[in-house]
MDAnalysis code that builds the backbone (N, CA, C; Angstrom):
import MDAnalysis as mda
import numpy as np

u = mda.Universe.empty(330, n_residues=110, atom_resindex=np.repeat(np.arange(110), 3), trajectory=True)
u.add_TopologyAttr("name", ["N", "CA", "C"] * 110)
u.add_TopologyAttr("resid", np.arange(1, 111))
u.add_TopologyAttr("resname", ["MET", "LEU", "GLU", "ALA", "PHE", "SER", "PHE", "VAL", "HIS", "ASP", "GLY", "ARG", "THR", "TYR", "ALA", "CYS", "HIS", "ALA", "GLU", "GLY", "LEU", "SER", "ALA", "GLY", "ASP", "GLY", "GLN", "SER", "TRP", "TRP", "TRP", "PHE", "THR", "VAL", "THR", "ARG", "ASP", "SER", "ASN", "ARG", "TYR", "ALA", "PRO", "PHE", "GLN", "ALA", "THR", "SER", "ARG", "ASP", "THR", "ARG", "ALA", "SER", "VAL", "GLN", "ALA", "ARG", "ILE", "VAL", "ALA", "TYR", "TYR", "ALA", "ARG", "HIS", "LEU", "GLU", "CYS", "ARG", "ALA", "MET", "PRO", "SER", "VAL", "GLN", "HIS", "TRP", "ALA", "ARG", "ARG", "PRO", "LYS", "ALA", "GLU", "PRO", "GLN", "GLY", "GLY", "ALA", "VAL", "ALA", "ALA", "ALA", "HIS", "ARG", "ALA", "ARG", "ILE", "ALA", "ALA", "GLU", "LYS", "ALA", "ALA", "ALA", "ALA", "LYS", "ALA", "LYS"])
u.atoms.positions = np.array([
    [-13.651, -8.966, -26.136],
    [-13.066, -9.430, -24.888],
    [-13.325, -10.930, -24.766],
    [-12.324, -11.627, -24.314],
    [-12.436, -13.076, -24.132],
    [-13.389, -13.422, -22.988],
    [-14.040, -14.544, -23.138],
    [-14.876, -15.086, -22.068],
    [-13.973, -15.725, -21.020],
    [-14.507, -15.948, -19.851],
    [-13.775, -16.648, -18.798],
    [-13.456, -18.063, -19.274],
    [-12.308, -18.583, -18.850],
    [-11.926, -19.936, -19.236],
    [-11.035, -20.545, -18.166],
    [-10.894, -21.856, -18.234],
    [-10.032, -22.603, -17.324],
    [-9.107, -23.472, -18.142],
    [-7.959, -23.802, -17.565],
    [-7.031, -24.720, -18.212],
    [-6.198, -25.419, -17.148],
    [-5.602, -26.524, -17.534],
    [-4.754, -27.292, -16.629],
    [-3.331, -27.218, -17.140],
    [-2.396, -26.937, -16.229],
    [-0.970, -26.893, -16.566],
    [-0.194, -27.414, -15.358],
    [0.690, -28.362, -15.589],
    [1.516, -28.958, -14.526],
    [0.700, -29.426, -13.326],
    [-0.451, -30.007, -13.588],
    [-1.275, -30.545, -12.508],
    [-2.067, -29.522, -11.732],
    [-2.039, -28.281, -12.158],
    [-2.806, -27.219, -11.499],
    [-3.895, -26.738, -12.459],
    [-5.052, -26.449, -11.915],
    [-6.141, -25.895, -12.718],
    [-6.194, -24.391, -12.483],
    [-6.120, -23.656, -13.561],
    [-6.177, -22.193, -13.527],
    [-7.557, -21.764, -14.019],
    [-8.231, -20.908, -13.279],
    [-9.513, -20.340, -13.689],
    [-9.299, -18.852, -13.922],
    [-9.550, -18.377, -15.146],
    [-9.223, -17.003, -15.538],
    [-10.470, -16.254, -16.007],
    [-10.501, -14.978, -15.698],
    [-11.559, -14.119, -16.244],
    [-11.101, -12.659, -16.191],
    [-11.607, -11.870, -17.105],
    [-11.304, -10.439, -17.128],
    [-12.368, -9.730, -16.299],
    [-11.908, -8.796, -15.496],
    [-12.815, -8.095, -14.592],
    [-12.318, -6.674, -14.400],
    [-13.241, -5.736, -14.320],
    [-12.886, -4.354, -14.047],
    [-12.541, -4.169, -12.577],
    [-11.762, -3.145, -12.305],
    [-11.419, -2.830, -10.926],
    [-12.573, -2.097, -10.263],
    [-12.585, -2.072, -8.962],
    [-13.671, -1.432, -8.228],
    [-13.691, 0.086, -8.425],
    [-12.595, 0.654, -8.912],
    [-12.546, 2.107, -9.125],
    [-13.464, 2.536, -10.263],
    [-13.857, 1.607, -11.117],
    [-14.790, 1.912, -12.196],
    [-14.192, 2.768, -13.293],
    [-12.900, 2.639, -13.532],
    [-12.248, 3.460, -14.553],
    [-12.319, 2.839, -15.945],
    [-13.026, 1.729, -16.092],
    [-13.186, 1.108, -17.396],
    [-12.076, 0.143, -17.783],
    [-11.051, 0.031, -16.985],
    [-9.953, -0.888, -17.291],
    [-10.290, -2.272, -16.757],
    [-9.972, -3.280, -17.560],
    [-10.167, -4.668, -17.136],
    [-8.815, -5.323, -16.932],
    [-8.769, -6.213, -15.971],
    [-7.561, -6.958, -15.653],
    [-7.868, -8.431, -15.700],
    [-6.869, -9.223, -16.059],
    [-7.023, -10.668, -16.027],
    [-6.800, -11.146, -14.606],
    [-7.827, -11.736, -14.045],
    [-7.767, -12.326, -12.719],
    [-7.697, -13.834, -12.890],
    [-6.973, -14.489, -11.977],
    [-6.982, -15.946, -12.009],
    [-6.792, -16.521, -10.623],
    [-7.294, -17.741, -10.476],
    [-7.086, -18.522, -9.267],
    [-6.444, -19.834, -9.691],
    [-5.782, -20.474, -8.737],
    [-5.082, -21.724, -9.014],
    [-5.454, -22.719, -7.922],
    [-5.639, -23.972, -8.313],
    [-5.917, -24.981, -7.302],
    [-4.752, -25.051, -6.322],
    [-5.052, -25.352, -5.080],
    [-4.085, -25.458, -3.988],
    [-3.429, -24.112, -3.637],
    [-4.043, -23.015, -4.030],
    [-3.550, -21.679, -3.681],
    [-4.787, -20.841, -3.369],
    [-4.875, -20.325, -2.175],
    [-6.075, -19.597, -1.759],
    [-6.109, -18.148, -2.242],
    [-5.059, -17.699, -2.901],
    [-5.014, -16.312, -3.374],
    [-5.645, -16.151, -4.742],
    [-5.959, -14.920, -5.066],
    [-6.484, -14.550, -6.379],
    [-5.523, -13.508, -6.936],
    [-5.150, -13.628, -8.201],
    [-4.126, -12.770, -8.795],
    [-4.691, -11.987, -9.975],
    [-4.191, -10.770, -10.157],
    [-4.539, -9.928, -11.302],
    [-3.243, -9.325, -11.838],
    [-2.454, -10.101, -12.581],
    [-1.107, -9.653, -12.939],
    [-1.018, -8.686, -14.125],
    [-2.037, -8.629, -14.981],
    [-1.895, -7.748, -16.132],
    [-3.260, -7.336, -16.674],
    [-3.263, -6.226, -17.407],
    [-4.487, -5.689, -17.984],
    [-4.955, -6.520, -19.167],
    [-6.265, -6.560, -19.334],
    [-6.859, -7.219, -20.496],
    [-6.843, -6.239, -21.663],
    [-6.540, -6.744, -22.853],
    [-6.546, -5.916, -24.052],
    [-7.397, -6.588, -25.128],
    [-7.718, -5.842, -26.154],
    [-8.520, -6.395, -27.245],
    [-7.735, -7.415, -28.067],
    [-6.414, -7.399, -27.965],
    [-5.573, -8.337, -28.720],
    [-5.363, -9.668, -28.003],
    [-5.849, -9.794, -26.796],
    [-5.650, -11.031, -26.029],
    [-6.318, -12.212, -26.717],
    [-5.603, -13.319, -26.715],
    [-6.169, -14.592, -27.155],
    [-6.084, -15.543, -25.976],
    [-6.817, -16.604, -26.068],
    [-6.771, -17.589, -24.985],
    [-5.335, -18.088, -24.790],
    [-4.639, -18.354, -25.891],
    [-3.264, -18.859, -25.809],
    [-2.322, -17.816, -25.199],
    [-2.476, -16.547, -25.587],
    [-1.569, -15.517, -25.057],
    [-1.814, -15.277, -23.573],
    [-3.070, -15.270, -23.157],
    [-3.386, -15.079, -21.736],
    [-2.881, -16.267, -20.933],
    [-3.102, -17.475, -21.446],
    [-2.650, -18.678, -20.751],
    [-1.132, -18.664, -20.589],
    [-0.404, -18.316, -21.637],
    [1.064, -18.283, -21.561],
    [1.534, -17.239, -20.542],
    [0.912, -16.081, -20.538],
    [1.304, -15.035, -19.597],
    [1.010, -15.436, -18.156],
    [-0.127, -16.075, -17.936],
    [-0.499, -16.496, -16.587],
    [0.448, -17.583, -16.084],
    [0.755, -18.565, -16.942],
    [1.668, -19.636, -16.537],
    [3.049, -19.059, -16.219],
    [3.539, -18.152, -17.040],
    [4.846, -17.537, -16.796],
    [4.828, -16.719, -15.501],
    [3.770, -15.960, -15.298],
    [3.656, -15.157, -14.081],
    [3.647, -16.046, -12.850],
    [2.835, -17.100, -12.875],
    [2.709, -17.946, -11.692],
    [3.982, -18.745, -11.430],
    [4.664, -19.171, -12.483],
    [5.940, -19.882, -12.298],
    [6.948, -18.967, -11.606],
    [7.023, -17.718, -12.040],
    [7.928, -16.752, -11.401],
    [7.507, -16.484, -9.958],
    [6.204, -16.408, -9.741],
    [5.684, -16.192, -8.391],
    [6.109, -17.341, -7.471],
    [6.010, -18.570, -7.944],
    [6.414, -19.722, -7.131],
    [7.918, -19.714, -6.861],
    [8.719, -19.301, -7.846],
    [10.168, -19.196, -7.637],
    [10.479, -18.192, -6.531],
    [9.859, -17.044, -6.599],
    [10.102, -16.003, -5.591],
    [9.636, -16.454, -4.210],
    [8.510, -17.125, -4.164],
    [7.975, -17.581, -2.888],
    [8.864, -18.660, -2.269],
    [9.557, -19.439, -3.100],
    [10.418, -20.511, -2.593],
    [11.778, -20.004, -2.124],
    [12.131, -18.782, -2.491],
    [13.424, -18.232, -2.085],
    [13.424, -17.980, -0.582],
    [14.572, -18.190, 0.058],
    [14.621, -17.930, 1.503],
    [14.436, -16.444, 1.783],
    [13.829, -16.185, 2.879],
    [13.630, -14.800, 3.295],
    [14.961, -14.242, 3.774],
    [15.385, -13.142, 3.198],
    [16.663, -12.536, 3.555],
    [16.392, -11.187, 4.200],
    [16.936, -11.023, 5.367],
    [16.809, -9.746, 6.050],
    [18.178, -9.087, 6.016],
    [18.361, -8.172, 5.102],
    [19.668, -7.563, 4.892],
    [20.186, -6.855, 6.133],
    [19.303, -6.276, 6.894],
    [19.746, -5.556, 8.084],
    [20.343, -6.513, 9.111],
    [19.974, -7.776, 9.067],
    [20.467, -8.726, 10.064],
    [21.910, -9.145, 9.799],
    [22.440, -8.841, 8.633],
    [23.800, -9.248, 8.288],
    [24.857, -8.246, 8.735],
    [24.450, -7.134, 9.231],
    [25.425, -6.133, 9.664],
    [26.176, -6.636, 10.885],
    [27.472, -6.322, 10.968],
    [28.198, -6.701, 12.186],
    [27.673, -5.881, 13.358],
    [27.764, -6.455, 14.515],
    [27.296, -5.740, 15.698],
    [28.214, -4.561, 15.969],
    [27.610, -3.457, 16.255],
    [28.368, -2.234, 16.527],
    [28.933, -2.283, 17.938],
    [30.135, -1.767, 18.077],
    [30.720, -1.652, 19.411],
    [30.010, -0.516, 20.131],
    [30.032, -0.568, 21.448],
    [29.461, 0.561, 22.174],
    [30.185, 1.848, 21.762],
    [29.485, 2.932, 21.854],
    [30.067, 4.203, 21.431],
    [31.393, 4.433, 22.136],
    [32.415, 4.756, 21.365],
    [33.739, 4.988, 21.914],
    [34.529, 3.715, 22.116],
    [34.000, 2.583, 21.725],
    [34.676, 1.309, 21.937],
    [36.015, 1.238, 21.226],
    [36.094, 1.705, 20.008],
    [37.352, 1.657, 19.253],
    [38.376, 2.604, 19.868],
    [37.930, 3.759, 20.297],
    [38.836, 4.724, 20.909],
    [39.369, 4.181, 22.235],
    [38.471, 3.575, 23.016],
    [38.888, 3.026, 24.307],
    [39.867, 1.873, 24.109],
    [39.621, 1.031, 23.099],
    [40.532, -0.095, 22.842],
    [41.908, 0.411, 22.426],
    [41.957, 1.442, 21.603],
    [43.241, 2.013, 21.179],
    [43.972, 2.626, 22.375],
    [43.235, 3.284, 23.251],
    [43.825, 3.889, 24.440],
    [44.413, 2.813, 25.355],
    [43.648, 1.721, 25.561],
    [44.161, 0.630, 26.404],
    [45.403, 0.001, 25.794],
    [45.438, -0.148, 24.481],
    [46.612, -0.728, 23.812],
    [47.824, 0.182, 23.978],
    [47.635, 1.496, 23.874],
    [48.745, 2.436, 24.028],
    [49.286, 2.415, 25.458],
    [48.373, 2.348, 26.435],
    [48.796, 2.292, 27.837],
    [49.578, 1.008, 28.097],
    [49.085, -0.115, 27.550],
    [49.786, -1.394, 27.740],
    [51.165, -1.342, 27.103],
    [51.291, -0.723, 25.947],
    [52.596, -0.605, 25.279],
    [53.535, 0.272, 26.092],
    [53.019, 1.347, 26.646],
    [53.860, 2.228, 27.486],
    [54.322, 1.502, 28.745],
    [53.431, 0.693, 29.358],
    [53.813, -0.049, 30.556],
    [54.876, -1.075, 30.208],
    [54.735, -1.738, 29.049],
    [55.702, -2.746, 28.635],
    [57.061, -2.089, 28.376],
    [57.049, -0.916, 27.766],
    [58.311, -0.203, 27.484],
    [58.956, 0.241, 28.801],
    [58.147, 0.691, 29.752],
    [58.679, 1.125, 31.050],
    [59.274, -0.057, 31.814],
    [58.646, -1.231, 31.718],
    [59.146, -2.414, 32.409],
    [60.476, -2.861, 31.818],
    [60.664, -2.729, 30.546],
    [61.919, -3.091, 29.889],
    [63.038, -2.124, 30.291],
    [62.684, -0.868, 30.460],
    [63.687, 0.150, 30.793],
    [64.214, -0.051, 32.207],
    [63.545, -0.698, 33.088],
    [63.988, -0.889, 34.487],
    [65.016, -1.934, 34.599],
])
């Protein structure tokens, strides 16, 4: 298992270490922190094949994607629905249109 290490990429310092989860199941995950970000991330499991370069590449790719997603505008799909008419609104509108047409036809007949 790799020792903890730090690296700098794009002006950010990443501090990485493998740590087991609190469940005690024996699995280790790569945890990292980044300067100017108060969160701590554990995006993938540690394996015996991990190298410093492979972990660094995966962390940089993960964090770049994370920043892209965080920069996207918040979209609330439910807010895009058209406002519903009150119940029976379409039926009432059709009824009013039919009555108006009948009145117009009656006025012409006079």
